[in-house]
C-alpha positions as CSV (number, residue, x, y, z in Angstrom):
1,X,36.6,87.3,-15.7
2,X,40.7,85.8,-15.7
3,X,39.5,81.9,-15.3
4,X,36.5,79.5,-15.0
5,X,36.3,79.8,-11.2
6,X,36.6,82.8,-10.7
7,X,33.2,83.6,-13.8
8,X,31.5,80.6,-11.6
9,X,31.9,82.0,-8.5
10,X,31.0,85.3,-9.8
11,X,27.8,84.1,-11.5
12,X,27.0,82.3,-8.4
13,X,27.6,85.3,-6.3
14,X,25.5,87.6,-7.8
15,X,23.1,85.5,-9.4
16,X,23.1,86.4,-13.1
17,X,22.4,84.6,-16.4
18,X,25.7,84.6,-17.6
19,X,29.3,86.2,-17.5
20,X,31.9,87.8,-20.0
21,X,35.1,85.7,-20.5
22,X,36.1,86.9,-24.2
23,X,39.1,88.0,-23.9
24,X,40.7,85.9,-21.4
25,X,39.6,83.4,-23.4
26,X,41.9,85.1,-26.2
27,X,44.5,85.0,-24.0
28,X,43.9,81.4,-22.6
29,X,42.2,78.8,-24.9
30,X,42.5,76.6,-22.0
31,X,40.3,78.4,-20.1
32,X,37.8,76.2,-20.4
33,X,39.6,73.3,-19.4
34,X,41.1,74.4,-16.5
35,X,44.4,73.1,-17.5
36,X,47.4,75.3,-17.0
37,X,49.5,75.8,-20.2
38,X,53.4,75.6,-19.7
39,X,55.7,77.7,-21.4
40,X,56.2,75.8,-24.5
41,X,52.1,75.1,-24.9
42,X,51.6,78.7,-24.9
43,X,54.7,79.1,-27.5
44,X,53.1,76.6,-29.9
45,X,49.7,77.7,-29.6
46,X,50.7,81.6,-30.5
47,X,52.8,79.6,-33.8
48,X,49.4,77.7,-34.6
49,X,47.4,80.9,-33.9
50,X,50.0,82.9,-36.2
51,X,50.1,79.9,-38.8
52,X,45.9,79.6,-39.1
53,X,45.8,83.9,-39.4
54,X,48.0,84.1,-42.1
55,X,45.9,80.8,-43.8
56,X,42.7,82.8,-43.2
57,X,43.8,86.2,-43.9
58,X,46.5,86.2,-46.6
59,X,47.4,89.2,-45.2
60,X,49.1,90.9,-42.6
61,X,46.6,92.3,-39.7
62,X,47.3,94.5,-36.6
63,X,44.1,93.5,-35.0
64,X,45.1,89.7,-34.9
65,X,48.7,90.1,-34.2
66,X,47.2,92.8,-31.2
67,X,45.4,88.7,-29.7
68,X,48.5,87.0,-30.4
69,X,50.5,89.1,-28.0
70,X,48.1,88.2,-25.3
71,X,48.9,84.6,-25.2
72,X,52.2,84.8,-24.3
73,X,52.6,85.3,-19.9
74,X,53.6,83.7,-17.6
75,X,57.0,82.9,-18.3
76,X,60.6,84.2,-17.6
77,X,61.2,86.9,-21.2
78,X,57.1,87.0,-21.8
79,X,57.5,90.6,-21.6
80,X,60.2,90.8,-23.7
81,X,58.5,88.4,-26.3
82,X,55.0,90.4,-26.3
83,X,56.8,93.7,-26.8
84,X,59.1,91.8,-29.9
85,X,55.9,90.4,-31.3
86,X,54.2,93.9,-31.3
87,X,56.4,94.8,-33.3
88,X,56.4,92.4,-36.4
89,X,55.5,93.1,-39.6
90,X,54.4,89.7,-40.5
91,X,52.9,86.3,-39.3
92,X,56.0,84.9,-40.5
93,X,57.7,87.0,-38.3
94,X,56.3,86.3,-35.0
95,X,56.7,82.5,-36.2
96,X,60.5,83.0,-36.8
97,X,60.6,85.0,-33.5
98,X,58.7,82.9,-31.3
99,X,60.8,79.9,-32.7
100,X,63.9,82.1,-32.4
101,X,62.4,82.2,-28.3
102,X,62.6,78.8,-28.0
103,X,66.0,78.3,-28.7
104,X,66.8,80.2,-26.3
105,X,67.6,84.2,-27.8
106,X,65.9,87.1,-28.6
């Protein structure tokens, strides 16, 4: 499911007890509010997630990086930013990449 509206429609259509929406929620934490985030909101969330992951894990994990690459979408340059993040070697690198992207360049 890509949206809360789609999940609701699918549940009504099939009369099921629930739907799986977890992966979409990782890429779009605003899913539950049905708010369409701006590019800056997405980038700020990506930085926040990277900071929390660094604090929680204390080391760089590829699994978290995989989820972080899902946040930038729906704006010019998102594809390039995702590819650059995929090559990062630390959460600090990811944060620096996002800040550089925000200021106009990669």
